[in-house]
N, C-alpha and C positions, 0 to 999 in steps of 0.2 A: 356745429351743428345739423339738427333733423335733415335741413335737405341738402346734404351731400353725404355722397356717399365714398368709398375709398375708390378713387381711378378718375374721379370728374375729375376736369378740367378747372380751373375756374380763374378769373381776372381779378387782379391783385391790386388795386386802386388806394396809393395811398393819400390819407386825410389833411396828412397836417401843413403839407402847403409848401416843403421846403423846395430851394431854389431847381435842385437834379434830382426832383421826383419826376418818374411819371408808370405807369401801369403798364405792368408785366403780367403774363400769365406759369401759374403752376397746379401740379398736380395734385389734387388731395390723399395724406396716406393717412388712415388710423391711426385716432389718437391715443395717447398713453392713457393707462383708465386714472393716475392721479392728474391727468390735467381736466380727464371728465368736470364739466358743472362749471370748469376756473372762467368762461368765458374769455379765454387767450388764443390764439392761433401759435405755434410755431414755422417759421420760417426757416430753409437752410437762406446761409451764409450769400453765394451766389446768388439768391433770386433777391436777398434784402441787398447787395450790392448794384440788380438790375434796377430793381425799383427805388434807388435812392432812396432809402428807408433806413432806418436803423435799431435795436433793438429797444423795446417802449415804443415806438412810435406805433398811433391809430392808422388802422388800415380796415377798405368793405372792402369784404369780394363779393363776385358776382359768376354762379355760376352761365358759363360759356359752350357752346357747341363749335370748335374752332374751326376753319375750313381748311381741307384739306393742301397742302402746300405744294403746287407743281414743279416751283424754284427757288430753290437755298442755294447762298450766297455766305461763302461765312471766308475770314481771315483768321488765320492767327496774331494773336494780340503779345508781341514781345516790346523791349528794349529798341530806339529808332535803331540804335546799334546794332543791334541781331537781326539777322536777315534768316526765317525760314523757308528753305527749298525744299519739297518731296519729290527721289528721284523718282516716283508712277505714281499714279492716279490712286487716289489715295479714296473716291469720293464712293465706292461700292462699303468698304470701313466705316467710312462716316454713316453711311443709313444707317448701318446694321445699330450704333451705335446710337443713335436718335433716333429712331424708329419708336412714333406714339410720342414724341416728346412735342409737346406746344413752345413758338415762338413769337418773337416779334423781331422787326430789324432795330436795332440796337445793342438784345440781348449780346450779353458775356456766357458761354457756352464751353462743357470739358466733354469730350468725347473718348469712353472710356477704353482708355491702351494706348493714349495720342498724347506721348511723353517726352520732354526737351529735360536733357540733364537729367532724369530721372523724377521728376517734377509732374505733373500733371499743365498740359500745355494748353490755356485759355484759348477758344476762338471770339471775332466778334460775328454774328448775323451782322450782315453786309447790305446786301438787297434779301428780298421773299419777293415770290409772286402767287397770291393773291398779297396787292401791295399793301400796307397800314393797317392789317388783322390781323388777330389771334392764330396764325395758321398750324397744325400739325405734318412731322415729318413720316409717310408713309411710304411703299417699295415701291412708288409710281414715282415720287419725288427729283427730282434732276436735282444733284448736284454738283456746285462749281465748288473749289477749293482753291481760291486766292494764296501766291508763295508769299506775297507779302501786305504789310499792313497798310490797307486805305486809308489811314490817318494821316498814317505822311508822306509830307507833299512830295516828295521824288518820287513815290512809289505809288501817286495815281494814276487805276488801269481805271478805260473806259470800259464800261460790259461787252460793250459790241466789238472791241479790240481784242475778246477773250478766244484764242481758237478753240476749237469744240475738241479736236481732238485730242487737244494736251492736257486739258485739268476737268475737262464735264464727261457723261455718261450718258449718251442719249438711250434713251425706254423706250421703247417699242411697244 
């Protein structure tokens, strides 16, 4: 698209109306020379999963200006029988790994360097502030990393009950 440049943030809007599809953000990369003039875009697997789309599905792109993320709450996505607990606060590590990346609540993300049994550990974006908007992580984003999967009924956590000194980092 002539109106997009590398580094732009776009909203990916599914057009086929699949039941589990949703709008999600992505970052534009320069296209491969062989893709020039084909009228196709390449979307990686994690973004396709976040949007609920498959290879060959039609999407619409809209350039967006995301809001700065004030608060990002994430949780590891694991099998219900697996529990992940972090021995120390990893919020600064997460902030560096996700800096300048856009998200919406419900997205799955991978944090560079965070693995479980030598495989990338996916996280779910549980909550953001501002809510319901595309946000981008920056150096002032407060990060809360939950130890358990919030979709597991036994692990329900009320955000008001999260001890500030154990899993978040206040930025002054």
